[in-house]
C-alpha positions in Angstrom: 141.0 93.5 112.8 140.2 90.1 113.9 143.2 88.1 115.1 144.9 85.3 112.5 145.1 81.5 114.0 145.9 78.3 113.2 143.7 75.9 111.4 145.4 72.6 112.0 145.8 70.9 115.9 148.5 70.6 117.7 149.7 67.1 119.1 149.1 66.0 122.8 149.1 68.1 125.3 150.3 71.0 123.4 146.4 70.5 121.7 145.1 71.7 124.9 147.2 74.3 124.9 146.5 75.4 121.2 142.7 75.6 122.6 143.6 77.2 125.5 145.7 80.1 123.6 142.8 80.2 121.2 140.2 80.8 123.4 141.9 83.3 125.3 142.8 84.8 121.7 138.9 85.1 120.9 138.2 86.6 124.1 140.8 89.0 123.7 139.3 89.8 120.4 135.9 90.1 121.5 137.1 92.5 124.2 139.0 94.5 121.8 135.8 94.5 119.2 133.7 95.5 122.2 135.8 98.6 123.2 137.0 99.7 119.8 135.9 103.7 119.5 135.3 106.1 117.0 136.1 109.6 117.8 134.0 111.8 115.4 133.0 115.7 114.2 129.8 113.9 113.3 127.5 110.9 113.4 125.3 109.5 111.3 122.3 107.3 111.8 123.0 104.8 109.4 126.6 105.1 106.6 128.7 108.0 106.9 128.6 112.0 107.5 128.2 113.6 104.3 130.0 116.7 105.6 134.5 116.0 106.6 135.8 117.1 109.6 137.3 120.1 107.3 134.2 121.4 105.9 133.4 125.1 106.5 129.5 125.1 105.9 126.5 123.6 104.6 126.2 123.2 100.9 122.5 125.3 101.5 123.9 127.8 102.7 125.8 130.9 101.0 129.1 132.3 101.4 127.1 136.1 99.8 125.0 136.1 103.3 125.7 139.3 104.8 124.4 140.3 108.3 122.5 143.1 109.3 118.9 144.9 109.5 115.8 144.0 111.3 112.8 141.9 110.3 109.2 141.3 111.7 107.3 137.9 111.9 104.1 136.8 113.1 102.5 134.2 115.2 99.0 133.7 116.1 97.4 133.1 119.5 99.2 134.6 122.2 101.9 133.8 125.2 102.2 133.8 128.6 105.7 132.0 129.1 109.3 132.3 127.9 109.9 128.7 129.1 109.2 126.2 126.6 110.1 123.4 127.9 107.9 122.4 130.6 104.0 121.3 130.1 102.7 124.6 131.7 102.1 128.4 130.1 102.4 129.0 126.5 105.6 129.7 125.2 106.5 132.4 123.2 107.9 132.0 119.7 111.4 131.0 118.8 112.5 130.6 122.4 114.5 127.8 121.9 117.1 130.0 119.6 118.5 131.5 122.6 120.3 127.9 123.6 122.9 126.1 121.6 122.7 122.0 121.5 125.6 119.9 121.5 125.2 118.6 118.0 123.0 120.1 115.0 121.5 118.3 112.5 122.0 118.6 108.5 119.0 119.3 106.2 120.2 117.6 103.1 120.9 114.1 104.9 118.1 112.0 106.6 119.3 112.0 110.0 123.1 113.2 110.8 124.5 115.5 113.6 127.4 117.6 113.6 129.2 118.5 116.6 128.7 122.6 118.4 128.9 122.6 121.7 130.4 119.4 121.3 133.5 119.4 119.8 134.1 116.0 119.6 131.6 112.8 119.7 133.4 109.7 120.9 131.3 106.3 120.8 131.5 102.5 120.6 130.9 100.3 117.8 127.6 98.9 119.4 126.6 102.5 120.6 126.2 101.7 124.1 127.5 105.2 125.7 129.0 108.6 124.3 131.1 111.0 125.7 131.0 114.6 124.2 134.2 116.7 124.1 133.0 120.2 124.9 134.4 123.0 122.8 136.1 125.1 125.4 135.1 128.0 123.7 131.1 127.7 124.4 129.7 130.2 126.2 126.6 131.2 128.0 125.6 135.5 127.2 126.9 136.7 130.9 130.4 135.4 129.6 130.2 132.2 131.9 131.8 129.0 130.5 129.6 126.2 129.3 130.8 122.8 131.1 130.2 119.3 131.1 128.1 120.0 134.4 125.6 121.9 132.7 125.2 119.5 130.3 124.3 117.0 133.5 122.1 119.2 134.7 120.1 120.2 132.2 119.1 116.3 131.3 118.4 115.9 134.6 116.8 119.1 134.9 114.4 118.4 131.6 113.8 114.3 132.5 112.4 115.4 136.5 110.9 118.6 135.4 110.4 119.0 132.1 107.7 118.4 129.5 106.8 114.3 129.5 108.4 114.4 126.6 111.5 114.5 127.5 111.5 111.7 129.8 110.4 109.2 126.7 112.7 110.7 124.3 115.7 109.9 126.6 114.6 107.1 128.3 117.2 105.1 127.4 120.0 106.9 129.2 121.0 105.0 132.5 123.7 107.2 133.7 125.6 110.9 133.2 129.1 111.2 133.8 130.7 114.4 134.5 134.4 113.1 133.6 136.1 116.4 133.3 134.9 120.0 133.3 134.6 119.4 129.4 134.1 115.9 129.1 130.5 114.3 129.8 129.3 110.8 129.2 126.1 109.3 128.8 125.8 105.4 129.4 122.7 103.9 127.9 120.6 100.6 128.7 121.2 97.2 126.8 119.5 97.1 123.4 118.6 100.8 123.3 118.0 102.5 120.0 121.6 103.2 117.7 119.6 106.6 117.5 119.6 107.3 121.1 123.2 108.7 120.8 122.3 111.1 117.7 119.2 112.6 120.1 121.6 113.2 122.9 123.3 115.6 120.9 119.5 117.4 120.2 119.7 118.5 123.9 119.7 121.9 124.3 122.1 123.1 127.2 121.1 125.3 130.0 123.1 127.3 132.3 122.8 125.5 135.8 124.1 128.6 137.7 121.2 130.1 136.5 118.1 127.7 136.8 119.1 126.6 140.0 118.2 129.5 142.0 114.3 129.3 140.1 111.4 127.5 140.2 112.1 125.8 136.3 108.5 123.9 136.3 106.8 127.3 136.7 105.7 129.4 133.6 107.2 132.5 133.7 108.3 135.3 132.0 111.4 136.4 133.3 114.4 136.5 130.3 116.4 133.4 130.5 119.8 133.1 129.7 121.0 131.4 126.8 124.4 130.9 125.1 122.3 130.7 121.2 123.4 133.6 118.5 120.3 135.4 120.2 119.6 136.7 123.3 115.3 137.9 124.3 116.1 141.5 124.5 112.0 142.7 124.6 108.9 141.7 125.5 105.9 143.1 125.8 103.5 140.0 127.4 101.1 138.5 124.7 101.9 140.9 121.9 105.6 140.6 121.0 109.0 139.1 121.5 112.3 140.4 120.1 115.1 138.7 120.1 118.8 140.3 118.9 122.2 138.7 117.7 124.8 138.2 120.1 127.6 140.4 118.7 130.0 138.2 120.4 128.2 134.8 119.9 131.1 132.5 120.4 129.9 129.9 117.7 130.0 132.8 115.1 132.4 131.3 112.8 131.8 127.5 113.7 131.1 125.2 110.1 127.2 124.9 111.6 126.7 128.3 112.1 128.4 129.9 109.0 125.7 131.6 107.0 122.8 131.4 109.9 120.8 133.9 111.6 122.0 137.0 109.4 119.5 139.3 110.5 120.4 141.8 113.7 116.5 141.9 115.3 113.4 139.8 114.6 110.4 140.7 116.2 107.3 138.1 116.4 104.3 139.9 116.3 101.1 138.5 117.9 97.8 137.8 116.0 94.4 136.4 117.5 93.1 136.2 114.2 94.8 134.7 110.6 92.2 136.5 108.8 93.8 140.2 110.2 97.2 138.5 110.1 97.0 138.4 106.4 95.7 141.6 106.1 98.5 142.6 108.3 101.3 141.0 106.0 99.7 142.5 102.7 100.1 145.9 104.0 103.5 145.6 105.2 103.5 145.1 108.5 105.4 141.6 108.8 107.8 140.3 106.2 107.7 136.6 105.8 104.8 134.4 105.7 104.5 130.7 105.6 101.0 130.1 104.2 99.0 126.5 105.5 95.4 127.1 103.7 95.0 126.4 100.2 92.0 128.7 99.8 93.7 132.2 100.9 97.0 130.6 98.9 94.8 130.6 96.0 93.0 134.1 96.4 93.5 135.9 98.8 97.2 137.4 98.0 95.9 139.7 95.2 97.2 142.9 95.4 99.1 146.1 93.8 101.7 144.0 95.9 102.0 141.1 94.7 101.3 142.4 90.7 104.3 144.6 90.6 106.8 142.4 92.5 107.1 144.0 95.8 105.7 140.3 97.6 106.9 137.0 95.9 104.7 133.9 96.2 107.0 130.8 95.9 106.9 126.9 96.6 109.6 125.0 97.9 109.2 121.0 97.7 110.5 119.0 100.1 111.4 115.1 100.8 110.4 115.1 104.7 107.5 112.5 105.7 104.7 114.5 106.6 103.2 112.6 109.3 99.4 112.4 110.0 97.1 115.6 109.8 93.7 114.1 110.9 90.7 114.4 113.2 91.5 112.3 116.4 89.6 110.8 118.3 90.0 110.8 122.6 89.6 107.6 123.5 89.2 107.8 126.8 85.7 109.5 125.9 84.2 105.9 126.3 82.0 106.5 123.1 85.0 106.1 121.4 85.7 102.5 122.5 84.4 101.1 120.0 86.4 100.5 116.7 82.8 99.8 114.5 82.0 103.4 115.8 85.0 104.9 114.7 85.3 103.5 111.3 81.5 104.4 110.9 82.3 108.4 111.9 85.4 108.2 109.6 83.0 107.5 106.6 81.4 110.7 106.9 84.0 113.0 106.0 84.3 113.4 102.1 87.9 114.3 101.3 87.1 114.3 97.9 84.6 116.9 97.8 86.3 119.4 100.5 89.7 119.1 97.9 87.4 119.9 94.9 85.2 122.6 96.2 87.3 124.0 99.4 91.1 123.5 98.4 91.4 124.1 94.7 93.0 120.5 94.5 95.9 121.2 96.0 96.3 118.6 98.6 96.8 114.5 98.7 94.9 112.5 100.9 96.9 110.8 103.7 97.4 107.6 103.7 100.2 106.8 106.0 101.0 107.8 109.9 104.2 108.3 107.8 103.3 110.1 104.4 105.4 110.5 101.8 108.4 108.1 103.2 109.4 104.7 102.5 108.6 103.9 106.3 104.4 104.1 105.0 102.6 100.7 105.0 101.0 99.6 101.6 99.2 95.9 100.3 99.1 93.3 102.5 101.9 92.8 104.8 105.3 91.3 104.0 107.0 88.3 105.4 109.1 90.4 107.5 106.2 92.5 108.4 104.3 89.2 109.2 107.0 88.0 111.8 106.7 90.9 114.1 102.5 91.0 113.6 101.6 87.2 113.9 102.6 86.7 117.8 99.8 89.2 118.2 97.3 87.6 115.9 94.3 87.4 118.4 94.6 90.8 119.5 94.6 92.5 115.4 91.8 93.4 113.7 91.7 90.4 111.0 92.2 93.2 108.5 95.3 93.8 109.5 96.3 90.5 107.8 94.0 89.8 104.8 93.2 93.4 104.1 95.1 96.4 102.6 93.9 99.5 104.5 91.8 102.0 102.1 90.2 104.9 102.8 86.7 105.9 101.5 85.9 107.9 98.4 83.7 109.7 97.0 83.1 111.7 93.4 83.0 115.3 95.1 79.4 115.8 94.4 76.8 113.3 95.7 76.4 114.2 99.0 78.5 111.4 100.1 75.7 109.1 99.9 77.6 105.9 99.2 79.9 106.0 102.0 77.1 107.4 104.4 75.2 104.1 103.8 78.2 101.8 104.6 78.5 103.7 107.3 75.1 103.2 108.6 75.3 99.6 107.8 78.2 99.0 110.3 76.5 101.1 112.7 72.8 98.8 112.0 75.2 95.3 112.4 76.7 96.5 115.9 73.2 97.6 117.3 73.4 101.0 117.0 69.7 103.0 116.7 68.7 105.9 115.9 66.1 107.4 118.5 64.2 110.6 118.1 66.7 111.8 115.3 69.5 110.9 117.4 71.7 107.7 117.6 72.4 105.5 120.6 74.6 103.0 122.2 73.8 99.0 121.7 73.7 99.0 125.3 73.2 101.6 127.5 71.5 103.4 125.1 73.7 106.8 125.5 73.1 109.2 122.8 76.1 109.5 120.4 77.0 113.1 120.7 80.2 114.8 121.0 82.4 117.9 120.4 84.8 119.1 117.9 87.3 121.4 119.4 88.9 124.0 116.8 91.0 127.5 117.3 90.9 128.6 113.9 87.8 130.2 112.5 89.0 129.4 109.0 88.7 125.3 110.0 85.2 125.7 110.4 84.5 125.5 106.8 86.0 122.2 106.4 84.5 121.3 109.9 80.7 122.2 108.8 79.9 119.2 105.8 81.7 116.8 108.0 79.2 117.3 111.1 76.2 117.6 108.5 77.5 114.4 106.9 77.1 113.0 110.9 73.9 114.8 111.8 72.5 112.2 108.4 73.3 109.7 110.3 71.8 110.7 113.7 75.4 112.0 115.1 75.3 115.2 116.9 78.8 116.8 116.9 79.1 120.6 118.4 81.8 122.7 116.9 83.1 124.5 119.8 86.0 127.4 118.6 88.4 129.0 121.4 91.1 130.9 121.2 95.0 129.3 121.4 96.0 129.6 124.8 92.4 127.6 125.6 93.2 125.3 122.9 96.8 124.4 124.1 95.6 123.8 128.2 92.4 121.6 126.8 94.5 119.3 124.7 97.4 119.0 127.1 94.6 117.9 129.9 93.3 115.7 127.3 90.2 117.9 127.8 88.3 117.0 124.2 86.5 114.6 122.3 87.9 115.5 119.1 90.2 117.5 117.6 92.0 118.5 114.6 96.0 117.1 115.1 99.0 116.9 113.4 101.2 113.8 114.4 104.4 114.7 113.0 107.1 112.3 112.1 110.8 112.2 110.8 113.0 110.4 108.7 113.9 108.4 111.3 111.6 107.8 114.0 112.8 106.3 117.5 112.7 107.1 120.6 109.9 110.0 120.5 107.5 107.2 119.5 107.1 106.1 123.4 105.5 109.9 123.7 102.9 109.3 121.1 102.0 105.7 121.3 103.1 103.9 125.1 100.2 103.1 127.1 102.4 104.8 129.9 102.6 108.0 128.1 98.6 108.2 128.0 97.9 108.8 131.4 100.6 111.6 131.7 99.0 115.1 131.4 100.9 117.2 128.4 102.3 114.0 126.7 101.8 113.5 122.8 99.6 110.7 123.4 96.5 112.7 122.7 94.5 109.6 121.4 94.9 107.9 124.7 96.4 104.5 122.7 96.6 101.7 124.8 97.8 98.6 123.7 100.4 96.3 124.1 100.7 95.4 120.6 101.7 98.9 120.0 103.8 99.4 123.1 105.6 96.4 121.2 105.8 97.9 118.0 106.9 100.8 119.2 109.8 98.9 121.2 110.4 97.1 117.5 111.2 101.4 115.8 113.6 101.7 118.8 115.4 98.8 118.6 116.2 98.8 114.6 119.9 98.6 113.9 119.8 99.1 110.2 117.6 100.9 107.9 115.6 97.9 107.0 114.6 96.9 110.0 113.4 100.6 110.7 111.4 100.7 107.7 109.7 96.8 108.7 109.1 98.0 112.1 107.0 101.7 110.9 105.0 99.8 108.5 104.1 97.2 110.7 103.2 99.9 113.6 101.4 102.1 110.7 99.3 99.2 109.7 98.4 98.2 113.3 97.4 102.2 113.9 95.4 102.4 110.4 93.2 99.4 111.1 92.3 100.6 114.5 90.6 103.6 113.0 92.1 106.2 115.8 92.0 109.0 113.6 90.4 110.3 110.2 93.4 111.4 107.9 93.0 114.3 106.4 95.5 115.9 103.5 99.0 116.4 103.1 100.9 118.9 100.4 105.1 117.9 99.9 105.9 121.6 99.3 106.0 124.9 101.5 104.0 127.8 100.8 105.9 131.1 101.1 105.3 134.8 100.7 107.6 137.7 101.6 108.2 140.8 100.7 110.9 141.6 98.0 113.6 142.7 100.6 115.6 139.3 101.1 118.4 137.4 99.5 118.3 133.4 99.7 120.6 130.5 99.2 120.5 128.9 95.5 119.9 125.5 97.5 117.2 124.5 99.5 117.8 122.0 102.1 115.9 118.6 100.6 114.7 117.4 104.2 113.7 120.8 106.0 113.4 123.9 104.0 111.2 125.1 106.5 111.7 128.2 108.6 114.6 127.6 111.3 117.0 125.8 109.1 115.5 128.0 105.4 114.8 131.2 106.4 117.7 131.6 109.1 119.8 131.2 106.1 118.2 134.4 104.1 119.7 137.7 104.4 118.3 141.2 103.8 119.5 143.4 100.5 121.9 146.1 101.1 119.3 148.4 101.2 117.1 146.6 104.0 120.2 146.2 106.1 119.8 149.5 108.8 122.4 150.4 111.2 120.3 148.2 113.9 123.7 146.6 116.3 123.4 143.8 117.5 123.3 143.6 121.4 
């Protein structure tokens, strides 16, 4: 607590001594405040953790859960690697399940991390560093202890040889120190985000003794060594992967693990086509399916199994930001450097028609990169947003300051005529002309032609009306459908003109925004700056997000960034839904409470368990 000092002066030389003493006390007070530390089982981004140090389990798990049995799930595409940390190859599903992390997020708080491998988390008030006190019981699957040296090795490995995401995500870390075999310290740069402390806890811990003799940056089908609740026990390259529960898993009775990981064996079967995959589900070939297509949800599950209750369909609401699903422009294509052209192209997408005729009115148009959250911009910028935006007025479209962002709409039945006329006016005013049926650019008369790259044939029914609308403007678009592996490689290498993509967001955006938007990331293959944004303004606003110290500051910075991105017309927003659509065979029990912020597969489904009659004699490995 602050020191109390006298408020009246002392006479003569005593006055000087008083001020010297006062100055010394103030310096000591400042030093004490700066060095005060917290040692805790958990850390929240804002406020205090919901669960105290003696909590037994998360509320969205069940004490009734029992372990046993084998299940089958599905994935689309194929795989050729078991290393999901690098920018090469296509990693198999659920390989992250074999690793433990320093801390674990709760799914009923906006952003709080609870210790797992880290038994305790020590940090100062200014969050300029963190020391993780490791649990001495933590073990890799070969029985060797998990140590601070493994933590440091993992950090350096991921940020130098891993996917570019890691170097951006952990850019605020200046050094890592091994203090003891079970204590590791991360030091952060000045003015780093308060989030940095939490996201360091998300670090998966890899075994140094395994990877130091292997080429980490090369994709491989060698089964890696982990430390988590599951291990990989069978691989049929490109077709299936099987994980088995570890019988002597060190964290089995840890509070953040209680009620989770209840299946003895999980097999992921791969399907090349989603239509085939759905038929396989209805035939009982796999047990659980999260549906992403509204038409299939509305019409394709009708079967005897659904009618007699053997298949269940449920919808689980959530409070997560839904991010931005959109057609995205690749600005590396010179055509798309023109903001007017991007805006005109966006007018050709008729969401209302698609929602009415293709989606059974299931969706809401997305109007923000932070949709379904308080981080989304709306109306005109307020005073606090203007304080961030005003220094860049000359570099931004005037609409950022004087027009609320809006998306074109239609009545869903007039072939989008009004919006197509508006698009033509924009193009005419900018000097574009139609020559022999093809729109050409104002200067060098380059034809406006590009490719829309897809991997899901189901999406073609959505893309075709959009392409036909563009054709009326003289814009020629070719739809190209490739397999999942080719799509991933072309996306990773920025080898596309336009794709449909989801830019996901969390309730607490931070360092990952560098990977989405930083100018530096635009030239790094494998980064998530797929659009190719290179803007000093965007860079500066990302820094404001990262450096926000309070929730209100974060909200203002996110809204300012959102506004700039929207008015730049980098994407053509599509749609979102704030619930998960799940179908499953009636062989499961589930907890009574669904986590509000993440009722998704990893958090939600891994807290389910099989009914007794479905628990076979399978044994964990």
